[in-house]
N, C-alpha and C positions, 0 to 999 in steps of 0.2 A: 349319363352325363348330368352333372349338377348345373342349375341355373347360373351359379357363380362362375362356372368354367367357360361359359359361352363366349365371353368377351376376350378370352385368352387364346382363342383359335387363330392360327395364322391364316387360314383360308375359310371361306364361308362354309357352313355345314351342308349346303345344297346348291345345285346349279340347275339352270334350265337352258336348253339349247336346241337348235334345229340344224339339220344337215342339208345343205343346198349347194348347188354348183352355179356360179355366175360366170358367164362369158365376158371377155374384155368389153368394157363399156356398158355392160348390162346392169340394170337396177331392179331390185325386187323389194317388196315390202313384206315384213314379217310381223304378224299380229300375235301377241301373247295375251291371254285372258287370265287374270288372277282373281279367283273367286274363293268364297269361303262358306262355311255352314257350321255355325256354332250354336247348338240348341240349348246349351246349359248355362245361360246367363243367370246369375244369382241376383237377389235383391240388392238394395243399396249397400255395397260392400265398402263401408267407410269407417268402420270401427265405432260408428254412432248411428244407431237406427238401422244397421245392416242385418242381413239374414242369410242363412245358408240355403234357404229354400230356392228352388228353381222357378224363375218367372219366364224364362225363355226369350226368344227373339221372334218378332212377327214374321220376318222374311222366311223362317223355316216352315211356315205354313204353305208357302208358295213353291218351295224347292225341296226335293228329297235329300239332296246332298250337294256338295260343291260342283260336281260334274254336271248335275241336272241344272244348276244355276247357270253354268257356262253355256250349256246347250241351248237353253231357252232364251238367255239374254243375247247370245250371238245372233240368233235369228231376228231379234228386235232392234239390233244396233242401228241399222239404216234409218228406221222410223224414229227411234229415240234421238238420233243425231239431228235429223231434219227438223224435228219439233223443237229441240233445244236451240238450234241455229235460228229458227224463226222467232223464238222468244227473245234471244239475245240481240238479234238484229233489230227487232222492233224497239227494244228497250234502248239500245245504244244510239239509235237514230233519233231518239226523242229530243226535242228542243229544250232540254233542261241542262243546267251547268254540269260540267264533267265531274266536279267534286261530289255532287250529289249522286250521280250515277255510279261513280267508283265506290263510294261509301256503301250504297245500297247493295251492289253486286258483291263486293268483297266480303261483307259480313253475312251474306246469304250462305256462305260456306258453313256457318255455325249450325245450319240445319242438317248438314251432311257429315258431321263429325260426331264424336261420342258425347258432345254436350247434349245432344238429343237422341233418344232411342225409343223404340216401340217394343213392348213386351208381347208375348205370344198371343195374348187376347186382343191385340190391336191397339191398346191404349198407349198414348205417347207420354214420355216423361223427360225431364231434363235436369242435368246438373247445372249449377251456376256457370261453371267452366270446366274444361278438361285439365287433368293434372299431368304430371310427367313422372315416370317411375324413378324413384330415388332422386327426384330433382329438387326436393325441398324438405324441410322439416315439418311443413304444414300439411301432412297427410299424403305425401307422394308415395310412401311405401304401402299405404293402405288401399289406395284406389286410383283408378285412372280418371276419376272425376272429383271435383271439389264442390262442396255445397249441395248436398243431396236433396231430393224431394220436390223438384220443380218449385223452388222457393218462390212464393207468390209475389213478394214485393220486389224481386229481381225480374221475374218474367213479365211483370206488369208493363215494363217499358218497351218490350219488343213489339214492332208493328209489321214485321215481314210475313210471318206465317199466315195470319188471317187474310192477307191480300194476295197471297200466292197459293196457299193450300188450305182452302176454307174448310174442307172436311176434316183435315188434321186439327185445325184450330178448334173446331167444334168438339172433337174428341178430348182435347185439353179441358174444355169447359165441362164435359161430362164427368171427367175425373174429379174436378173441383166440386161440382154440385151434387154428384151422386155418391161420392165416397169420402169427402173430407169435412162435410158439415156435421158437427157434433150435435147431440141432443139439445144443447143450450143455444145452438145457432152459431157458435164460434167455429171458424174454419181452421183446421190444422194447416198452418202455412207451409209445412213441409209434408209431403205425402209419403206414407210408409208403404213398403212392399213386403209380401204380396197384398194386393188390394183387398181381397176377400177377408183377410185376417188382421191386417196391419195398417190399413190406410189412415186410421185416426190415432196411431200410436204416439204421434208428436203432439202433445197437448199444449200448444202455444198458438196464440192468435196474433196476427199482425194487422194493425189498423189500416195501413196503406195497402197491404196485400189483399185483405178481404174486400175493401171498398173497390179496389181495382178490378177484381174478378167480376164484380157486378157490372161495371162499365164494359168489360170485355164480352160478357154474355149478351149484353144489349147490342154491342157492335157486331158480334158474330151472328146474332139473330137477324139483324138488319141486312147483312151481306148475304145470308143464306135464304131468308124468307121462310125458315123452317119453324112454323108455329107448333108442330108436334114436338120438336125438341124443346122448345121453350116451355110448353105445357108440362112436359115430363120433369123438367128441372125447376119449374116455378115454385113449388112448395118450399124447396130448400133455398132458392134465391130469396124468397120472401123472409124466411127464417134468418138467413145470413144478414139481410138488410136490417131487420128488426133488432138483431144483436147489437147494433150500434148504440141503441138506447136501452136495451134490456141487459146488456153486458156492462163492461167497466168504462166505456168511453164517453157516452153522452148521457150520463145518469139522470140529469135533470131535464132531458128531452127538449133542448132548446135549439137544436140544429148545429151545435158547436161541441166538439170533443174537448173535454177538460181532463178526463181520467188518464191513467197511464196507457200510452199508445206506443206499442212496439212497432218498429219500422225499419226501413232498409238501411238506416245509419247504424244499425245494430245497437240501438239504445231504446229506452222508453221516453218519449216526450211527456212532460207533465205540463198541463195547462194548454190553452188555445194556441195554435200555431198554424201558419199558412199551409204547410205541406199536407198535413192530415185534413185540414179544412177543405182544401180543393178536392181531395179524393172523396171526402164525405159528401160534399155538395154534388159532385158529378154522379156518385152512386145513387143519391136521392133522386136526381133528375132522371137517370136511366130507369130506376125502379118505378117511378111514376108512369113512364111511358109503357113499360112492360105490364104493369098492373092494369092499365087501361085496355091493353090488348087481351088480357086474361079476364076482363070484365069484372075487376075488383075495384070498383070506384072508391070505396071507403079507404082502402090502402093507398090508392093513388092520391087521394086528397090528403091523407096523413103525410105522405112523402112530400107533397107540394108545400104543405104548411111548414114543415120542418126546413125545407129548402129555402123558402122565403125568409123565415126568421134567421136562419143561419147565415145566409148570404148578406143580408143587411147588417147583421152584427159584426161579421168579419170585416166588411168594408169600413164600418164605422170605428171599430176598436183595434184592429190589427194593422191597418194601412197607416204608415207614418208620414205620408206625403211623397215618399219615394219608392217604398217597397213595403211588403208585409213582414211583420216580425212576431216573435213568440212572446206571450205573457207567461212568465214563470211564476208559479204560486209563491206567495211570500214565505211559506213554511218549507220551501225546497231550497237546497243550497246551491243549485245551478250546475252541479256536476253533470257532465255529458249532456248538455242541452245546447240549444241554438241561441236563445236570448234575443238580443237586438241585432244579431247578424243578418246579413243579406245572403240568403240561401240560393244556390244556383237553380235548384228545381222546386222552389217554393210553390210553383204553379203547375207541377207535373200532372195533377189531375185534370187541369184544363187542356194540356197537351193531348191526353188520351181522349178527352171529351170531344175535342175538335176532330180527331181522326174518326170518331164514331158519329159525327154529325149532330152532336147534342146541343151545340150552341154554348153560350157563356154561362159560367157558374158564379162569376164575380163581376164587378163593375168593369166594363170594357176599357175605359180610360185609365183606371187604376192598374189594370193588368198591363196595358201598353207602357205606362210609366214604370212599372216594376221591371219589365224586361229591359228598358233603357238603363235602369239603375244597375241591373245585373251586369250588363255589358260595361258600364262605367266603373263599377267597383270590383267585379270579380275577374275581369280580363287581365291576364298577365302577358305582357309582350316580351319579357325577357326573364327566364327562370334563373338566370345567374343572380338576379336581385330579389328572388323570392325564397323565403325561409319555409321549408317543408318539414313537418314534424313526423311524417309517416312515410308511406311508399312513394317512390319517385317514378311517375309515369310521364314526366316531361323534364327535359334538361337543357342547359345552355340557353341559346337564343330561340328556343321553341316557344310557341304561343298556345294559349288555351284559357278555358274558364275554370277557375278553381271552385271548390265546393262552397266556401263561405268567406265573406269578408266582414270586417267591422269598421265601416267607413267613419263612424262617429264615435269611435272608442267603445268603452264598456265591453271589451273582450273578456269573456269569462276566464276564471282561473283554470278551469278544466272543461273546455268546450267538447262537443261530440268529436270522436276520435279522428274523423277524416277531413276536418274542416280546411286543412291546408293543401289537400290533394286535388287532383283532377282525374276524372275517369270518363271515358268516351261516351258511355250510355247516358250519363247525366248531361254531358255537353250536347249530344245529338238531340235529346228531347227538348232542351232549351232552344237550340238552334232551330228546330222544327217549329216550336211555338213562336219564335221571332218571325218566321216566314208567314205563319198563319195571321199574325197581327200586322202584316204589311211591312215589317222591318226586314225585308228580304235580303238586302246586302249585309246586314248584321248577321243574319242567320247563316248566310253563305260564308261569311268570314269565319264562323265557328267550324263549319264543315271543312273549309280549306286548311285551317290550322291543324285539325285532326289528321287529315290525309297527308299533310306535310310531315307530321311526326311518324306516320306509318307509310313511308314512301318507298319501301322496298330496300332502302339502303340503311337507314337508321333502325328500322323495325320491319317486321313481317307485315305486309299490307293485308294479309288474310288472317291476322291474329291480333285482335285488339283485346288485351288481357285486362283483368281486374282481379278477382279471386279465382285464378285459374286462367288457362288459355281459351281463346275463342269464346269470349264471355257472352252470355245470352243477352245481357242488357244492351250490347252494342248493336243489336238488330233494331234498335230505335231509329237507326239510320234510314230505314225504309220510309219513315215518316217524312223525310225530305222530299221524296217523290210525290207524296200526297199533298203536302203543303204548297210546294212550288206550283203544281198544276191545279190545285183546288179540287182534285177528284174526290167524289163521294158517290156511293151507289147504295140504294136501298132496294132490296128484292121484296120487301114488305109493301112499299108504295110503288115499286117499279119506276124509280126515278134516278136520274143521274145529274151530278153537278160538275162544273169545270170553271176555271178561270177563262176569261174571254180573250186572252192574248193570242195573237197570230202565231201559228206554228203547228207542228205535228207532235203529238204527245202519246206516250205509252200509258195504258191503263190496265188494271187487273183488279178484279173483285174477289179473287180466291177461287172462283169456279170457271172463269173464262178470262181471256185477255185479248187485247187488240190495240188499235191506235185510233186517235181522233185528230182530224185536221181542221183547224179553225182559220177561216179566211175572211178578212174584212174588205169590203169593196169601197169604191169612191163614193157610193151613195149611202154609206154608213150601214148598209145591210151586212149581215154576217151569214156566211155559209158554213155549215157543219157537215163533215163527212166522217161518220162513225163506222169503223171496221172491226169485225170480230175475226181474229186469227184462229182462235180455238175456243170451243165452248158455245154457250148460248146465253143471251140476255133478253129480257123483256122490258119494254119501256112504255110507260104512260105519259111521262113528261121528261123534259130536259131543261135544266136551269143553269144559267151562268151565276157565278157567285156574287154578281152585282144585282141579283134578284130579278133579272130579266128571264122570264119563263116561257117555254114553248110546250103546249099541251097537244098531244096527238089525238086525232079523232077516234082512234081505236088503239088497242095495245099493239105495239110494234115488236115483233120477234125477229131477232137477228142471230143467225147460227154461224157455224164455222165457215169462213170464206165469204161471208155475205157482208154487205155494206148498207148503210142507211144515210141518205143525204137529204138535208132540209135547210131551209133559209129562215132567218129571223126578219 
């Protein structure tokens, strides 16, 4: 039978049935298990960077065949179900807005579809989004995935995997720093497969992608406390950081990128701009902290000096009183640039820095004013009145944050291609940043607008698309959980942070999860009850985000099913 004939069949090509007898009024439950075992995964089969070599699937190491998978998983189903219910129950009972919970949970499905997969060696990879067979002219016939190579400037935005599956997140970092760093320090921002022969085949560097990976390894090191992993990757982390000034970006080494900066807008920015500046500054700050841990004081000092110079320059020269803008070089014609536009994610590097506990990379007051301006100028309350020059991800009376606006005129003749669009990953990261800056209702407004668009009637609530379905960037939605609760955990310092609002909240650091109940009494004392549902954490200190800190007399270890209660 030919593939083209399958859809012409009047009946399905196979059936599955059981034979049972039911007495009148009797009920029975029938359980079917559909399992599979496909060991012959090829590399990126996209027509661009693809290979016919077999890279395999990780799960085939655990099961001999589909029947073996069914047999082993069936025995574990009760335990898997109870653990899943415990997780979902704790999460859903958390005292955070429903829109944040819904966005975080709904986009978690992206981890369990073919947007993400693991090859036989255990390393994880991701498309930007999944495709649909013959569903489009943009590659649908070539692949079930769009945007090969775990594209770094797309995957920079997601904040779900590190806080839910820390070991998996660290595996992503190993791929980046052990396999994609070229001899010159540039990172191939799309990973080739197989790793052993093809990892650096894509000879392109993305300024935002490369700087973001440095922030992410800092974050994942903090969550894991794994000094050995950091030490293993450190030589290439250092090389990748130094490429910012030994490569084409900051050639005069002043802490500001001026050279051609490829980025997630699928263009090269020319000249200083806020988006790459925030990424660069965040990476410098992260590198300084890692260098100190690796006892490389000179490199730490170098990063600190560049950070100080760059941060001051950007605030002085790019902030226009309302938001940060790009300075296009005089010899550039402005094609596919931002210019004086107000960009939705101009401070995206700060968003990720906050989730990593790195603090501020630019002036706090300027950042807060910028976010107010983004809501003022980029918010569209009725898309009937909005002219969109590209893809339509919002229609009619829907609401959302568009990519860029030009509130004071000076719209370029040919701006960067997506400037009139909106895409949920960019909206989420901005909404999360709003919450971190105390503009909680504005951030929640962004989340509400997205979930209204993906409400199950107008669109699939488990499929926020961009370039492909179930787009990786949409997992920035998990950042709403972090920002609303103020949660931060460092396994390096054995410390935890939270907001001090009354309530019970879910927390997860990627290796354990549980709940925290915060209760204020009439005497202004605060009682904290910290529970570990699964895993284990160690604490030397606990701090509220208002800087009120509690230091324990000795390291407290809380394991599965245990609680720790203490008063301020």
